[in-house]
C-alpha positions in Angstrom: -25.9 8.2 -11.2 -26.8 4.9 -9.6 -26.2 1.3 -10.7 -27.3 -2.1 -9.7 -26.2 -3.2 -6.2 -22.9 -5.2 -6.1 -23.2 -9.0 -6.1 -23.8 -10.9 -2.9 -20.6 -13.0 -3.5 -18.0 -10.5 -2.3 -15.0 -11.4 -4.4 -12.9 -9.5 -6.9 -13.8 -11.9 -9.6 -17.6 -11.3 -9.1 -16.9 -7.6 -9.2 -15.8 -7.4 -12.8 -18.5 -9.7 -14.0 -21.2 -7.6 -12.3 -20.1 -4.3 -13.9 -19.3 -5.8 -17.3 -23.0 -6.9 -17.4 -24.6 -3.8 -15.9 -22.5 -1.0 -17.3 -20.1 -2.4 -19.9 -19.3 0.9 -21.7 -18.5 2.9 -18.5 -14.8 3.7 -18.2 -13.2 1.6 -15.5 -9.6 2.8 -15.8 -7.9 5.8 -17.4 -4.1 5.7 -17.8 -2.2 8.2 -19.9 -4.3 8.5 -23.1 -5.9 5.0 -22.7 -9.3 4.1 -21.4 -10.4 0.6 -20.4 -14.2 0.1 -20.0 -15.7 -2.4 -17.5 -16.4 -4.8 -20.4 -12.8 -4.6 -21.6 -11.5 -5.0 -18.0 -13.6 -8.1 -17.6 -12.7 -9.4 -21.1 -8.9 -8.8 -20.7 -8.8 -10.2 -17.2 -10.6 -13.3 -18.5 -7.8 -13.8 -21.0 -5.2 -13.6 -18.2 -7.2 -16.1 -16.2 -7.4 -18.5 -19.1 -3.6 -18.1 -19.8 -2.7 -18.8 -16.1 -4.8 -22.0 -16.1 -3.3 -23.0 -19.5 0.2 -22.5 -18.1 -0.7 -25.1 -15.5 -1.2 -22.9 -12.5 -3.5 -24.3 -9.9 -5.7 -22.3 -7.5 -3.5 -20.7 -4.8 -0.5 -20.4 -7.1 1.4 -17.1 -6.8 1.8 -14.7 -9.7 4.2 -11.8 -9.3 3.7 -8.4 -11.0 6.6 -5.9 -11.4 5.5 -2.7 -13.1 4.3 0.8 -12.7 0.7 1.7 -12.4 -1.3 0.9 -15.5 -4.3 -1.0 -16.8 -2.1 -4.1 -17.0 -1.9 -4.2 -13.2 -5.7 -4.4 -12.9 -6.1 -6.9 -15.7 -3.6 -9.1 -13.9 -5.2 -8.6 -10.5 -8.7 -9.6 -11.7 -7.2 -12.3 -13.9 -5.6 -13.8 -10.8 -8.9 -13.5 -8.9 -10.8 -15.3 -11.7 -8.2 -18.1 -12.0 -8.0 -18.6 -8.2 -4.4 -17.4 -8.2 -2.8 -15.0 -5.7 -1.3 -11.7 -7.0 2.1 -10.7 -5.5 2.7 -7.1 -6.4 6.4 -6.1 -6.3 7.6 -2.6 -5.5 9.2 -1.5 -8.7 11.6 0.7 -6.7 13.3 -2.3 -5.1 16.8 -3.5 -6.0 17.6 -6.9 -7.5 18.3 -8.7 -4.2 15.1 -7.2 -2.7 13.0 -8.4 -5.7 14.7 -11.8 -5.5 13.7 -12.3 -1.9 10.0 -11.7 -2.8 10.1 -14.0 -5.8 11.8 -16.7 -3.9 9.8 -16.4 -0.7 6.4 -16.3 -2.4 7.3 -19.1 -4.8 5.8 -17.2 -7.6 5.4 -19.4 -10.7 4.8 -16.5 -13.1 6.4 -13.0 -13.2 4.7 -10.3 -15.3 7.3 -7.6 -15.8 7.0 -4.2 -17.6 9.5 -3.9 -20.4 11.1 -0.8 -18.9 11.8 -2.7 -15.7 12.9 -6.0 -17.1 16.6 -5.2 -16.5 16.1 -6.0 -12.8 16.1 -9.7 -13.8 19.7 -9.3 -14.8 20.5 -8.1 -11.2 18.9 -11.0 -9.3 21.5 -13.0 -7.3 20.3 -16.2 -9.0 18.2 -16.5 -12.1 14.4 -16.6 -11.7 13.1 -20.1 -12.3 9.5 -19.3 -13.2 7.7 -18.1 -16.4 8.4 -14.5 -17.4 5.8 -12.5 -19.3 6.9 -9.2 -20.7 4.4 -6.4 -20.7 4.4 -3.9 -23.5 4.1 -0.2 -23.2 1.3 2.0 -24.3 -1.9 0.4 -25.6 -0.6 -3.2 -25.5 -1.4 -5.9 -23.1 -0.1 -9.5 -22.8 -1.9 -12.6 -23.9 -0.5 -16.0 -23.4 -0.9 -18.7 -26.1 0.3 -22.3 -25.5 2.5 -21.2 -22.6 4.2 -18.4 -24.6 3.8 -14.7 -24.1 2.6 -12.7 -27.1 2.1 -8.9 -26.9 -0.9 -7.8 -29.0 -2.6 -4.4 -29.5 -5.3 -3.6 -26.9 -8.9 -3.1 -27.9 -9.4 0.4 -29.2 -10.9 2.9 -26.8 -14.6 2.4 -26.4 -14.8 -0.9 -28.2 -16.8 -3.5 -26.3 -15.3 -7.0 -26.6 -17.7 -9.5 -28.1 -18.0 -11.6 -24.9 -18.1 -10.1 -21.5 -17.3 -13.5 -19.9 -13.7 -13.1 -20.9 -13.8 -15.8 -23.6 -15.0 -18.5 -21.3 -12.6 -17.8 -18.5 -12.5 -20.3 -15.6 -15.2 -20.1 -13.1 -14.0 -18.0 -10.2 -14.2 -19.1 -6.6 -17.2 -17.7 -4.7 -15.3 -17.9 -1.3 -14.7 -14.5 0.2 -12.1 -16.1 2.5 -10.0 -17.4 -0.4 -6.6 -15.7 -0.7 -6.2 -13.2 -3.6 -3.2 -11.0 -2.8 0.1 -11.3 -1.0 1.8 -8.0 -0.2 5.2 -7.8 1.3 5.9 -5.7 4.4 9.1 -5.6 6.3 9.6 -6.3 10.0 12.1 -5.2 12.7 13.7 -8.6 12.9 14.5 -9.6 9.3 13.4 -9.8 5.7 10.0 -8.7 4.4 7.0 -10.9 5.1 4.2 -11.8 2.8 0.9 -10.7 4.1 -1.8 -12.8 2.6 -5.2 -11.1 2.2 -8.5 -12.7 1.2 -11.2 -11.2 -1.0 -13.1 -10.2 2.0 -10.3 -7.8 3.1 -11.4 -5.5 0.2 -15.1 -5.4 1.0 -15.6 -6.0 4.7 -15.2 -2.4 5.9 -17.2 -0.9 3.0 -20.1 -3.4 3.7 -20.0 -2.7 7.4 -20.3 1.1 6.7 -23.2 0.5 4.4 -25.1 -1.6 6.9 -24.6 1.1 9.6 -25.4 3.9 7.1 -22.0 5.5 7.7 -20.5 7.5 4.8 -16.9 8.3 5.9 -15.5 6.7 2.8 -18.2 6.7 0.2 -17.1 5.8 -3.4 -19.9 6.5 -5.9 -20.6 5.2 -9.5 -20.2 8.7 -10.9 -16.8 9.3 -9.2 -13.5 9.7 -11.0 -11.0 8.5 -8.4 -7.3 9.4 -8.4 -5.1 6.5 -7.3 -2.2 8.3 -5.7 -0.8 5.3 -3.7 0.8 2.6 -5.8 -0.9 -0.8 -6.0 2.0 -2.6 -4.4 0.9 -0.9 -1.2 -2.2 -2.1 0.5 -3.6 1.5 0.5 -3.5 1.7 -3.3 -4.9 -1.7 -3.9 -7.7 -1.1 -1.3 -8.6 2.3 -2.7 -8.8 0.9 -6.3 -11.0 -2.0 -5.1 -13.4 0.3 -3.3 -13.9 2.5 -6.3 -14.2 -0.4 -8.9 -16.7 -2.1 -6.6 -18.8 1.1 -6.8 -18.5 1.2 -10.6 -16.4 4.4 -10.5 -13.6 5.3 -12.9 -10.0 5.1 -11.7 -7.4 7.7 -12.9 -4.1 5.8 -12.7 -0.7 7.5 -12.8 2.2 5.3 -13.7 4.2 7.1 -10.9 3.0 9.9 -8.8 4.1 13.4 -9.8 2.4 16.6 -8.6 2.3 18.1 -12.1 0.6 15.0 -13.6 -1.8 14.8 -10.6 -2.9 18.4 -10.9 -3.3 18.1 -14.7 -5.3 14.8 -14.3 -7.6 16.4 -11.7 -8.3 19.3 -14.0 -8.6 17.4 -17.3 -10.7 14.4 -16.1 -12.8 16.1 -13.4 -11.4 14.0 -10.5 -13.8 13.9 -7.6 -11.9 11.8 -5.0 -8.3 10.9 -4.3 -6.3 8.7 -1.9 -2.8 10.0 -1.1 -0.1 10.1 1.6 0.7 13.5 3.3 3.9 13.9 1.3 1.9 13.9 -1.9 -0.4 16.7 -0.5 2.7 18.7 0.3 4.0 18.3 -3.3 0.7 19.3 -4.7 0.5 22.4 -2.5 4.0 23.4 -3.5 3.5 22.8 -7.2 4.1 26.1 -9.1 1.0 27.9 -10.1 -1.7 25.8 -8.5 -4.9 27.6 -7.3 -8.1 26.4 -5.7 -9.7 26.5 -9.2 -7.6 23.6 -10.2 -9.5 21.4 -7.7 -13.1 22.5 -8.2 -14.3 19.0 -9.0 -12.9 17.4 -5.9 -15.4 16.4 -3.2 -13.2 14.2 -0.9 -9.6 13.5 -0.2 -8.6 10.4 1.8 -5.1 10.5 3.3 -3.1 8.1 5.4 0.2 6.2 5.5 1.8 8.6 8.0 0.6 11.3 10.3 0.0 14.8 8.9 1.1 18.1 10.4 -1.5 20.6 11.4 0.0 23.2 9.1 -0.1 20.9 6.0 -3.6 19.8 6.8 -4.9 23.4 7.1 -3.1 24.4 3.9 -4.5 21.4 2.0 -8.1 22.0 3.1 -7.8 25.7 2.1 -6.3 24.8 -1.3 -8.4 21.8 -2.3 -11.6 23.0 -0.8 -13.2 19.6 -0.2 -13.9 17.1 2.5 -11.0 15.2 4.1 -10.9 11.8 5.8 -7.9 10.3 7.5 -7.4 6.6 7.6 -5.2 4.4 9.8 -4.4 0.7 9.5 -1.8 -1.8 8.5 -1.3 -4.3 5.6 -2.2 -6.9 8.2 -5.6 -5.2 8.9 -6.5 -5.2 5.2 -5.6 -1.4 5.2 -7.9 0.9 7.0 -9.4 0.1 10.4 -9.6 3.5 12.0 -11.0 6.7 10.4 -11.0 10.4 11.3 -14.2 11.3 9.3 -14.8 14.5 7.4 -16.9 16.0 10.2 -13.9 15.9 12.5 -11.9 18.1 10.1 -14.4 20.9 10.3 -13.5 24.2 12.1 -14.3 23.9 15.8 -14.5 20.1 15.6 -11.0 19.4 14.3 -9.1 16.7 16.0 -5.6 17.0 14.4 -3.9 14.8 16.9 -6.3 11.8 16.6 -5.9 9.0 14.2 -9.7 8.5 14.3 -12.2 6.0 15.6 -13.0 2.5 14.5 -15.4 1.8 11.7 -18.6 -0.1 12.3 -17.6 -3.7 13.0 -14.1 -2.9 14.1 -12.9 -3.0 17.7 -9.9 -1.3 19.2 -8.2 -1.8 22.5 -4.9 -0.7 24.1 -3.0 -3.2 26.2 0.0 -3.3 28.6 3.0 -5.6 28.4 1.0 -8.4 30.0 -1.9 -8.1 27.5 -4.3 -6.5 30.0 -6.5 -3.7 28.6 -5.5 -0.2 29.7 -7.9 2.6 30.8 -8.6 5.7 28.9 -5.6 8.0 28.4 -2.9 5.4 29.1 -0.4 4.5 26.4 0.1 0.9 25.4 0.1 -1.3 22.3 -2.8 -0.8 19.9 -4.7 -3.9 19.0 -7.4 -4.1 16.3 -10.1 -6.6 15.6 -11.4 -6.2 12.1 -13.3 -8.4 9.6 -10.8 -7.4 7.0 -7.7 -8.9 8.8 -5.1 -10.9 7.0 -5.2 -14.7 6.7 -1.5 -15.1 7.6 2.1 -14.3 7.0 3.0 -16.6 4.2 4.8 -19.7 5.5 5.5 -18.1 8.8 3.1 -19.7 11.3 5.0 -18.5 14.4 5.1 -14.9 13.2 1.4 -15.1 12.3 0.6 -16.3 15.8 2.5 -13.4 17.3 0.6 -10.8 15.4 -2.9 -12.3 14.9 -4.2 -13.6 18.3 -7.8 -14.6 18.8 -8.9 -12.3 16.0 -6.9 -9.4 17.2 -4.1 -7.8 15.2 -1.3 -6.6 17.5 -0.1 -3.6 15.6 3.2 -2.8 17.3 2.1 0.8 17.5 1.9 2.6 20.8 -1.2 4.8 21.5 -4.1 5.6 23.7 -7.9 6.0 23.6 -9.4 9.3 24.7 -12.7 9.7 26.6 -14.6 10.0 23.3 -13.2 6.7 21.9 -10.7 8.3 19.5 -7.4 6.6 19.0 -4.2 8.6 19.3 -0.9 7.1 18.0 2.1 8.2 20.0 5.0 6.0 18.9 5.9 2.8 17.1 6.8 -0.2 19.3 8.3 -1.9 16.2 10.6 1.1 15.4 9.6 1.5 11.8 10.5 4.7 10.0 7.9 6.1 7.6 9.4 8.1 4.7 6.7 9.7 2.5 4.4 6.8 3.4 7.0 4.1 2.7 7.9 1.8 5.7 11.6 1.5 6.3 12.6 -1.0 8.9 15.9 -0.5 10.8 17.0 -4.1 10.7 17.2 -4.2 7.0 19.2 -1.0 6.7 21.4 -2.0 9.6 22.2 -5.4 8.0 23.2 -3.7 4.8 25.4 -1.1 6.6 27.1 -3.8 8.6 28.1 -5.6 5.5 30.5 -2.8 4.8 34.0 -3.8 6.0 34.5 -0.4 7.8 31.3 -0.8 9.9 31.3 -2.7 13.2 27.7 -1.9 14.2 24.9 0.3 13.0 21.6 1.5 14.5 18.9 3.2 12.4 16.2 5.5 13.7 13.7 8.0 12.3 14.1 11.7 12.7 11.6 14.5 11.9 11.7 15.7 8.3 9.5 18.6 7.1 9.1 17.3 3.6 8.9 13.5 3.9 7.6 13.2 7.5 10.6 11.3 8.7 14.2 10.7 7.5 16.4 7.7 8.0 19.3 8.5 10.4 22.1 6.0 10.8 24.4 5.8 13.9 27.6 4.0 12.9 30.3 2.4 15.0 33.4 2.1 12.9 35.4 -1.1 12.7 38.8 -1.0 14.5 41.2 1.1 12.5 38.5 2.2 10.0 36.7 5.4 9.5 34.6 5.2 6.3 33.3 8.4 4.8 29.6 8.9 4.6 29.8 9.0 0.8 31.5 5.6 0.9 28.7 4.2 3.0 26.1 5.7 0.7 27.8 4.1 -2.4 27.8 0.8 -0.5 24.1 0.9 0.0 23.1 2.0 -3.5 22.0 -1.1 -5.3 21.5 -3.0 -2.1 18.5 -0.9 -0.8 15.7 1.1 -2.5 16.4 4.8 -2.6 13.8 5.7 0.0 15.6 3.4 2.5 19.0 5.2 2.2 20.0 7.2 5.3 19.8 10.9 5.0 22.6 11.3 7.5 25.4 9.1 9.0 26.5 9.9 12.6 29.5 8.1 14.1 29.4 7.0 17.7 31.8 5.1 19.9 29.4 2.4 21.0 25.8 1.4 20.8 23.8 2.0 24.0 22.4 -1.2 25.4 20.5 -2.3 28.5 21.9 -5.0 30.9 20.5 -7.8 28.8 22.1 -6.4 25.7 19.1 -5.0 24.0 19.7 -1.8 22.0 18.4 1.3 23.6 17.2 2.7 20.3 15.0 5.4 22.0 18.1 6.9 23.7 19.4 7.7 20.2 16.1 8.6 18.7 14.4 10.7 21.4 16.6 13.8 21.3 15.5 14.5 17.8 11.8 14.5 18.9 12.2 16.6 22.0 9.4 19.1 22.4 7.0 17.2 20.1 3.7 15.7 21.1 4.3 12.5 19.2 7.3 10.5 18.3 6.0 10.0 14.8 5.8 12.8 12.3 
């Protein structure tokens, strides 16, 4: 199946208008037993856009979304795009203080919150000062009227709204450089930072591949695409945008579970999926699965953390389709490097490589002085991509550190081989990746050191067969104290999301430091990785 080419104005707002006009009845989103057509998606997002404007929001205003994956999320995303607002998706697994930081830092004027998660508002350190819109469950979506939120039944499946213009929604900006999303990513030196992405971040790589006739990632109008990565991660948001741009159908799971993923693939004839390696392992280990369950799959895109050779081979054998690995950061607009399907074939497999740059993307590896390093030498990986972020929100100095002359300084250590493939060896910024979730030591260390029995804490990542890495906490007890690990765990619950909690606590007499006082984190971390090729898993 083919459809009319996407519009020249590469914005999320233009995307829904295009498909609502050219293929209004085609399913855009499937979630549970609900289906939203492209006409309905455009219509509902227009209602959201009108409501945002009616509530007094100006272009550039931030709108936070706290909810599991559903059609509501995409109605809100495209509603923000059409109103010129910026969506701030919030990880629903975060605690009250973590959510509070994102709401306060972003200055979000409106918060859309799923009914089942609204209790987090009672756990904020101070009350939220913006407008709260509650999202109903099932086939309901939220419509504003005169500034008040009213939950009304959604249009029945298959019904085309009377006006595909979204009831005269505001005219969207045609500027691909306008901000449209602000995703929060932690850092090694403090609280999470808001990465501001423009419309172009979701189209630049796809368009560059099309111009170069490269098909590493190739969403098609007839595809049914499983969104395995949640939309508060850039990978999930990017994957959804790629497929909706193509006119495909998204299969959206409220939260990933292997059973629901396998059932959804079978029932709806899923053809493509985007997942993290931990999800592949859960699918492979799900009771009773056979290759027949995945007969409709043609391609799996994976990333978020490195994959073991064993898991990759098992997944290829089970799923029986093409595989493509992607590497990038929120700051690069997600993927900038790809290990394409042909490099997964027997005899050509490059299991240790992250991949090579897409058309239009440049990569270089530099030393501490910023000078480029020759082939095979390890240094900091820098990426120049047309999809790069606009800024860290309200952090000009941090922006200037990361984005210099069009180059994103990733903080990852790696090297380029003689064929131009990038290999990632370690993380300069010390992040720990647990099942695709970034955990940053400073945040966990700060929470641990708020316990009266802890004088100092140092957090590192250690190999974990199931999740890729585990959080390991080294603790120096306060004088006269010796808190039990269970006490430390209880102290962190409620302060940190569950995936950030240490899997093990190890007491040490003192933290190793160099003469200038800097923590020698690798001295603590490296013994766990002895005998491995990479210090990431």
